[in-house]
MARPA-393925 format. One record per residue (C-alpha): residue in one letter; z negated, x, y; residue number from 0. Coordinates in nm, 4 decimals. Layout:
! residues N
pami / z / x / y / zado
A / Z / X / Y / NUM
...
! end
This chain:
! residues 301
pami / z / x / y / zado
M / -10.6910 / -5.0577 / -3.2054 / 0
Q / -10.7641 / -4.7752 / -3.5191 / 1
Q / -11.0248 / -4.9185 / -3.8077 / 2
S / -11.3257 / -4.6950 / -3.8400 / 3
T / -11.5703 / -4.6450 / -4.0654 / 4
I / -11.8874 / -4.4777 / -4.0787 / 5
A / -11.8734 / -4.0656 / -4.0846 / 6
R / -12.1902 / -3.9876 / -4.3217 / 7
R / -12.4063 / -4.1922 / -4.5469 / 8
V / -12.7656 / -4.3282 / -4.3879 / 9
R / -13.0816 / -4.5129 / -4.5246 / 10
C / -13.3438 / -4.6899 / -4.4332 / 11
D / -13.5965 / -4.9326 / -4.5872 / 12
G / -13.8347 / -5.2315 / -4.5409 / 13
I / -13.9896 / -5.5470 / -4.6359 / 14
G / -13.6858 / -5.8801 / -4.6481 / 15
L / -13.7898 / -6.1499 / -4.3916 / 16
H / -13.7929 / -6.4216 / -4.5830 / 17
D / -13.8422 / -6.3421 / -4.9773 / 18
G / -14.1137 / -6.0529 / -4.8495 / 19
E / -13.9968 / -5.7852 / -5.1091 / 20
P / -13.9553 / -5.4589 / -5.0254 / 21
V / -13.6048 / -5.3238 / -4.9758 / 22
S / -13.4199 / -5.0012 / -4.9551 / 23
L / -13.0707 / -5.0196 / -4.6932 / 24
T / -12.7977 / -4.7606 / -4.7500 / 25
L / -12.4864 / -4.7185 / -4.5490 / 26
A / -12.1734 / -4.5662 / -4.7104 / 27
P / -11.8273 / -4.5140 / -4.5778 / 28
G / -11.5791 / -4.7718 / -4.6730 / 29
A / -11.2355 / -4.7091 / -4.7539 / 30
P / -10.9441 / -4.8827 / -4.4606 / 31
G / -10.9116 / -5.2271 / -4.5080 / 32
T / -11.2050 / -5.3095 / -4.7514 / 33
G / -11.4156 / -5.4454 / -4.5016 / 34
R / -11.8302 / -5.5193 / -4.4461 / 35
V / -11.9265 / -5.5491 / -4.7746 / 36
F / -12.2601 / -5.5773 / -4.9489 / 37
V / -12.3344 / -5.4154 / -5.2992 / 38
V / -12.6684 / -5.5986 / -5.4383 / 39
P / -12.8439 / -5.5995 / -5.7789 / 40
G / -12.6828 / -5.7851 / -6.0522 / 41
A / -12.8194 / -6.1553 / -6.1242 / 42
S / -13.0672 / -5.9618 / -6.4313 / 43
P / -13.2032 / -5.6286 / -6.4965 / 44
G / -12.9067 / -5.4004 / -6.6730 / 45
V / -12.6430 / -5.5833 / -6.5264 / 46
D / -12.4107 / -5.4009 / -6.2797 / 47
P / -12.4435 / -5.4359 / -5.9070 / 48
V / -12.2588 / -5.7325 / -5.7526 / 49
E / -11.9918 / -5.6727 / -5.4357 / 50
I / -12.0026 / -5.9247 / -5.1772 / 51
P / -11.7579 / -5.9326 / -4.9214 / 52
A / -11.9180 / -6.0182 / -4.5689 / 53
R / -11.6668 / -6.3114 / -4.5189 / 54
P / -11.6505 / -6.6744 / -4.4557 / 55
D / -11.5499 / -6.7909 / -4.8229 / 56
A / -11.9030 / -6.5884 / -4.8931 / 57
L / -12.0955 / -6.8482 / -4.6561 / 58
A / -12.3830 / -7.0327 / -4.8289 / 59
P / -12.5063 / -7.3106 / -4.6678 / 60
S / -12.8290 / -7.1949 / -4.4240 / 61
S / -12.9663 / -7.3473 / -4.0922 / 62
R / -13.2251 / -7.0137 / -4.1036 / 63
A / -13.0339 / -6.7471 / -4.1412 / 64
T / -12.7058 / -6.5720 / -4.2565 / 65
V / -12.6962 / -6.5971 / -4.6487 / 66
L / -12.3575 / -6.4716 / -4.8450 / 67
V / -12.3027 / -6.5926 / -5.2196 / 68
S / -12.0829 / -6.4529 / -5.4915 / 69
G / -11.9902 / -6.6016 / -5.8347 / 70
R / -12.0945 / -6.9309 / -5.9394 / 71
A / -12.4057 / -7.1549 / -6.0659 / 72
G / -12.5455 / -6.9855 / -6.3041 / 73
D / -12.4781 / -6.6025 / -6.2253 / 74
R / -12.4424 / -6.6576 / -5.8470 / 75
V / -12.5746 / -6.3822 / -5.6211 / 76
S / -12.6862 / -6.3503 / -5.2960 / 77
V / -12.7851 / -6.1784 / -4.9838 / 78
G / -12.9893 / -6.2930 / -4.6860 / 79
T / -13.0668 / -6.1988 / -4.3412 / 80
V / -12.7200 / -5.9930 / -4.2957 / 81
E / -12.6991 / -6.1290 / -3.9371 / 82
H / -12.8721 / -5.8363 / -3.7232 / 83
L / -12.6708 / -5.5317 / -3.9577 / 84
L / -12.3385 / -5.7081 / -3.8931 / 85
A / -12.3981 / -5.7170 / -3.5190 / 86
T / -12.4733 / -5.4109 / -3.4896 / 87
L / -12.1597 / -5.2834 / -3.7093 / 88
V / -11.9728 / -5.5120 / -3.4695 / 89
A / -12.0937 / -5.3518 / -3.1600 / 90
F / -12.0541 / -5.0115 / -3.2922 / 91
G / -11.7198 / -5.0640 / -3.3982 / 92
I / -11.7152 / -5.0382 / -3.7648 / 93
D / -11.4633 / -5.2619 / -3.9508 / 94
N / -11.5156 / -5.0756 / -4.2977 / 95
V / -11.8573 / -5.0004 / -4.4334 / 96
R / -12.0348 / -5.0399 / -4.8315 / 97
I / -12.3569 / -5.1570 / -4.7334 / 98
E / -12.6053 / -5.1038 / -5.0465 / 99
L / -12.9248 / -5.2487 / -5.1237 / 100
G / -13.1972 / -5.2133 / -5.3167 / 101
G / -13.3224 / -5.6308 / -5.3176 / 102
R / -13.1530 / -5.9471 / -5.2275 / 103
E / -13.2464 / -5.9153 / -4.8267 / 104
V / -13.1032 / -5.7149 / -4.5387 / 105
P / -13.4567 / -5.5573 / -4.4319 / 106
A / -13.6125 / -5.7057 / -4.1527 / 107
M / -13.7293 / -5.4079 / -3.9637 / 108
D / -13.9097 / -5.4927 / -3.6338 / 109
G / -13.7292 / -5.8542 / -3.6301 / 110
S / -13.4462 / -5.7237 / -3.4187 / 111
A / -13.1449 / -5.5152 / -3.4125 / 112
A / -13.2876 / -5.2331 / -3.2608 / 113
P / -13.3642 / -5.0247 / -3.5938 / 114
F / -12.9944 / -5.0662 / -3.7230 / 115
V / -12.8778 / -4.9167 / -3.3665 / 116
E / -13.0480 / -4.6181 / -3.4519 / 117
L / -12.9334 / -4.6339 / -3.8279 / 118
L / -12.5626 / -4.6147 / -3.6509 / 119
E / -12.6246 / -4.3709 / -3.3817 / 120
R / -12.7149 / -4.1296 / -3.6984 / 121
A / -12.4130 / -4.2334 / -3.8960 / 122
G / -12.1576 / -4.1825 / -3.6532 / 123
R / -11.8102 / -4.3289 / -3.6566 / 124
R / -11.4619 / -4.1602 / -3.7909 / 125
A / -11.1350 / -4.3635 / -3.7449 / 126
Q / -10.9553 / -4.4679 / -4.0359 / 127
A / -10.5268 / -4.5087 / -4.0272 / 128
A / -10.5274 / -4.8171 / -4.0214 / 129
S / -10.5143 / -5.1223 / -3.7530 / 130
R / -10.7716 / -5.3420 / -3.6532 / 131
R / -10.7057 / -5.7182 / -3.6800 / 132
I / -10.7286 / -5.9099 / -3.3718 / 133
L / -10.7791 / -6.2887 / -3.3176 / 134
R / -10.6355 / -6.4633 / -3.0241 / 135
L / -10.6699 / -6.8361 / -2.9843 / 136
D / -10.3769 / -7.0561 / -2.8381 / 137
A / -10.5777 / -7.3641 / -2.7618 / 138
P / -10.9369 / -7.3867 / -2.6970 / 139
I / -11.1733 / -7.5648 / -2.9812 / 140
E / -11.4885 / -7.7227 / -2.9369 / 141
I / -11.7424 / -7.8117 / -3.1893 / 142
R / -12.0579 / -8.0535 / -3.1309 / 143
D / -12.3304 / -8.2312 / -3.3064 / 144
G / -12.5548 / -8.4331 / -3.0537 / 145
E / -12.6553 / -8.1971 / -2.8039 / 146
R / -12.5359 / -7.8916 / -2.9887 / 147
S / -12.2062 / -7.7556 / -2.8736 / 148
I / -11.9968 / -7.4600 / -2.9477 / 149
R / -11.6930 / -7.4130 / -2.7194 / 150
V / -11.4438 / -7.1561 / -2.7718 / 151
E / -11.1351 / -7.0852 / -2.5596 / 152
P / -10.8585 / -6.7803 / -2.5296 / 153
A / -10.9212 / -6.4732 / -2.2990 / 154
P / -10.8432 / -6.1008 / -2.2773 / 155
R / -11.1385 / -6.0033 / -2.4311 / 156
F / -11.4682 / -6.1423 / -2.5944 / 157
S / -11.7765 / -6.2856 / -2.3952 / 158
V / -12.0389 / -6.4824 / -2.4027 / 159
R / -12.2149 / -6.7909 / -2.2436 / 160
Y / -12.5400 / -6.9221 / -2.4434 / 161
G / -12.7591 / -7.1920 / -2.2970 / 162
I / -13.1055 / -7.2842 / -2.5151 / 163
D / -13.3630 / -7.5390 / -2.4096 / 164
F / -13.6833 / -7.5452 / -2.6139 / 165
P / -14.0206 / -7.7706 / -2.5043 / 166
H / -14.2255 / -7.4568 / -2.5226 / 167
P / -14.4072 / -7.3342 / -2.2155 / 168
C / -14.2887 / -6.9897 / -2.3064 / 169
I / -13.9389 / -7.0649 / -2.3568 / 170
G / -13.7931 / -7.4054 / -2.1808 / 171
R / -13.4329 / -7.3846 / -2.0625 / 172
Q / -13.3173 / -6.9796 / -2.1074 / 173
V / -12.8907 / -6.8955 / -2.0233 / 174
F / -12.7591 / -6.5730 / -2.1416 / 175
E / -12.3989 / -6.4488 / -2.0170 / 176
L / -12.2682 / -6.1115 / -2.2203 / 177
D / -11.9314 / -5.9832 / -2.0639 / 178
R / -11.8853 / -5.6850 / -2.2762 / 179
L / -11.9676 / -5.5926 / -2.5787 / 180
D / -11.9858 / -5.2458 / -2.6858 / 181
A / -12.2326 / -4.9816 / -2.8321 / 182
D / -12.4249 / -4.9066 / -2.5093 / 183
H / -12.4269 / -5.2386 / -2.3439 / 184
F / -12.5187 / -5.4050 / -2.7190 / 185
A / -12.8183 / -5.1646 / -2.7724 / 186
R / -12.9460 / -5.2047 / -2.3958 / 187
E / -12.9097 / -5.5807 / -2.3394 / 188
L / -12.9128 / -5.7177 / -2.6998 / 189
A / -13.0720 / -5.5533 / -3.0214 / 190
P / -13.3949 / -5.4946 / -2.8886 / 191
A / -13.4257 / -5.9068 / -2.8701 / 192
R / -13.6796 / -5.9703 / -3.1947 / 193
T / -13.6023 / -6.3288 / -3.3952 / 194
F / -13.8986 / -6.5905 / -3.3914 / 195
G / -14.0671 / -6.9180 / -3.4797 / 196
F / -14.3626 / -7.1335 / -3.4707 / 197
V / -14.6326 / -7.1608 / -3.6400 / 198
S / -14.6077 / -7.5154 / -3.7043 / 199
E / -14.3236 / -7.4460 / -3.8992 / 200
L / -14.4395 / -7.1630 / -4.1316 / 201
E / -14.5641 / -7.4165 / -4.3991 / 202
G / -14.2546 / -7.5820 / -4.4859 / 203
L / -14.1252 / -7.2930 / -4.4474 / 204
G / -14.3132 / -7.1553 / -4.6942 / 205
R / -14.3139 / -7.4519 / -4.9367 / 206
A / -13.8764 / -7.3635 / -4.9142 / 207
G / -13.9239 / -7.0176 / -5.0080 / 208
L / -13.8774 / -6.8550 / -4.6550 / 209
A / -14.0655 / -6.6569 / -4.4155 / 210
R / -14.3202 / -6.4840 / -4.6809 / 211
G / -14.2660 / -6.1644 / -4.5209 / 212
G / -14.2495 / -6.2718 / -4.1980 / 213
S / -14.5468 / -6.1541 / -3.9534 / 214
L / -14.6230 / -6.0199 / -3.5695 / 215
E / -14.4809 / -5.6969 / -3.6830 / 216
N / -14.1127 / -5.8430 / -3.7337 / 217
A / -14.1260 / -6.1993 / -3.5297 / 218
I / -14.2471 / -6.3427 / -3.1775 / 219
V / -14.4911 / -6.6103 / -3.3415 / 220
L / -14.5488 / -6.9027 / -3.1196 / 221
D / -14.8266 / -7.1802 / -3.1553 / 222
E / -14.8014 / -7.4754 / -2.9028 / 223
T / -14.8900 / -7.3195 / -2.5953 / 224
R / -14.8279 / -6.9164 / -2.6207 / 225
V / -14.6824 / -6.6013 / -2.8162 / 226
L / -14.9265 / -6.4998 / -3.0722 / 227
N / -14.7908 / -6.1547 / -3.0522 / 228
A / -15.0325 / -5.8897 / -2.9053 / 229
G / -14.7696 / -5.7093 / -2.6956 / 230
P / -14.5649 / -5.8562 / -2.4012 / 231
L / -14.1755 / -5.9800 / -2.4640 / 232
R / -13.9160 / -5.7185 / -2.4327 / 233
W / -13.7570 / -5.9683 / -2.2035 / 234
A / -13.8340 / -6.3216 / -2.0256 / 235
D / -13.5346 / -6.4507 / -2.1881 / 236
E / -13.5620 / -6.3024 / -2.5125 / 237
F / -13.5256 / -6.5694 / -2.6683 / 238
V / -13.1812 / -6.6475 / -2.5641 / 239
R / -13.0686 / -6.2659 / -2.6145 / 240
H / -13.1572 / -6.3449 / -2.9929 / 241
K / -12.9515 / -6.6293 / -3.0097 / 242
V / -12.6563 / -6.4186 / -2.8859 / 243
L / -12.7317 / -6.1282 / -3.1249 / 244
D / -12.7257 / -6.4051 / -3.4386 / 245
L / -12.4105 / -6.5481 / -3.2709 / 246
I / -12.2141 / -6.1791 / -3.3071 / 247
G / -12.3477 / -6.1463 / -3.6212 / 248
D / -12.2324 / -6.4643 / -3.7353 / 249
L / -11.8891 / -6.3714 / -3.6017 / 250
A / -11.8515 / -6.0796 / -3.7827 / 251
L / -11.7641 / -6.2310 / -4.0769 / 252
L / -11.4222 / -6.3186 / -3.9392 / 253
G / -11.3609 / -5.8884 / -4.0177 / 254
A / -11.1338 / -5.9474 / -3.6703 / 255
V / -11.1844 / -5.8545 / -3.3400 / 256
L / -11.1858 / -6.1889 / -3.1373 / 257
E / -11.0515 / -6.2126 / -2.8118 / 258
A / -11.1939 / -6.5253 / -2.6705 / 259
R / -11.4681 / -6.6691 / -2.4588 / 260
V / -11.7509 / -6.8356 / -2.6674 / 261
E / -11.9890 / -7.0862 / -2.4613 / 262
V / -12.2889 / -7.2387 / -2.6874 / 263
E / -12.5323 / -7.4959 / -2.5848 / 264
R / -12.8526 / -7.5098 / -2.8360 / 265
G / -12.6687 / -7.3236 / -3.0615 / 266
G / -12.8075 / -7.1854 / -3.4243 / 267
H / -12.6962 / -7.0063 / -3.7316 / 268
A / -12.5607 / -7.3958 / -3.8778 / 269
L / -12.3145 / -7.4671 / -3.5216 / 270
H / -12.2127 / -7.0908 / -3.5849 / 271
H / -12.0963 / -7.0975 / -3.9397 / 272
R / -11.9033 / -7.4219 / -3.8719 / 273
L / -11.7299 / -7.2332 / -3.6304 / 274
V / -11.6787 / -6.9512 / -3.8125 / 275
H / -11.5019 / -7.1356 / -4.1113 / 276
A / -11.3082 / -7.3044 / -3.8101 / 277
L / -11.1817 / -7.0185 / -3.6703 / 278
A / -11.0772 / -6.8592 / -4.0389 / 279
G / -10.8530 / -7.1351 / -4.0988 / 280
S / -10.6505 / -6.9921 / -3.7983 / 281
M / -10.6877 / -6.6256 / -3.9724 / 282
P / -10.3528 / -6.4285 / -4.0797 / 283
P / -10.3308 / -6.3238 / -4.4520 / 284
E / -10.6144 / -6.1162 / -4.5763 / 285
A / -10.3341 / -5.8374 / -4.6805 / 286
E / -10.2274 / -5.8288 / -4.2657 / 287
H / -10.3954 / -5.6050 / -4.0352 / 288
A / -10.1527 / -5.5505 / -3.7558 / 289
V / -10.2846 / -5.5767 / -3.4032 / 290
G / -10.1812 / -5.8424 / -3.2527 / 291
A / -10.1930 / -6.1038 / -3.5467 / 292
T / -10.2222 / -6.4248 / -3.3811 / 293
G / -10.4666 / -6.7056 / -3.4668 / 294
S / -10.3477 / -7.1246 / -3.3920 / 295
L / -10.6175 / -7.3360 / -3.3746 / 296
G / -10.6653 / -7.7251 / -3.2560 / 297
G / -10.9326 / -7.9287 / -3.1231 / 298
I / -11.2115 / -8.0084 / -3.3571 / 299
G / -11.4181 / -8.2923 / -3.2486 / 300
! end
C-alpha cells in the first residue's frame, strides 16, 4: 500500500472546545514519510511556529482530550483536542499532512468529526511514492484498570468492539462494533457522533481551564436525567460511537496501519493512551516504512 497526502490546501475556522479561543485550521500537503504534523504558534509573540509531530512521544498526560507537546518546561508548546481530526485523516487514508493552526487547539466545530469529513472531501487525496507502515501483533495484549480494560489481538484487518456503561437514563449500557474502517463507512457511522459531557462536571472543568468553549452547539450536554440539547440525538448510541471515534484518533498517533482486533470496555483517553504507548514499543524504527514491518508485543497487566 502506498502512502498518501492531500491534493490541495483547505481551511476552516472555529473555536477551541477547551480554551474557547477562535482558531483557524489549514491542511497542507506533506512530503512522503513526514507523517501528520501540527504547526502551531511559538511560545511567545514573534517566535517561529513550532512543529509537533502526531507521535506517541509527544503525548501529554490527559483524560479529557488528546494533547501533544513539544519542547521542555519553560518553552513548552502544546496542541489540544487533536483526536477528531486525526481520526478523519486515518479514515481517509492520509498519512502525510501539515496541520497549520492559528492557535493551540483544533477547532471543536460541532463536537463531531463530520466537518472534518467535509474538509477532507474538499482536499482530495494524492498517492505518494512510499510504502505505508503496517503494524501487526505477534500476540494479544491486555491492559486493565479496575473495571476498565482494553484488549488487542492479531487480526487480518482493523476492527473494534467498544462497550460503555454510564449510570444515566439516556446512556446506560451501549456497545458498538466497527468491522471496517474506510472513508465512506466512517462518514456514515462514526463522524457525526458528538462529544458529550455532564452539567455536574462543568464547574470543575472550568476551574481546570477546560471546556471554556463548550456549548450546546458543539457537545451533547446532560443533566442528571436528560439531554439538554434541543434537537434529537443523531443515534440512540451516539455516545459509544463517539468513544470509537476518539479511539481511532488516539491510535492515529502510531503513524501506521494497525492490523488488529481492539476490544474496549469502559474506556477513555487515558486508557487509549496507555495502549498507544504499549504498541509504540513494538514499532519498527522511525526510518522504516516497509509494508509488513511487524511489531512484537507480549502481555501487559
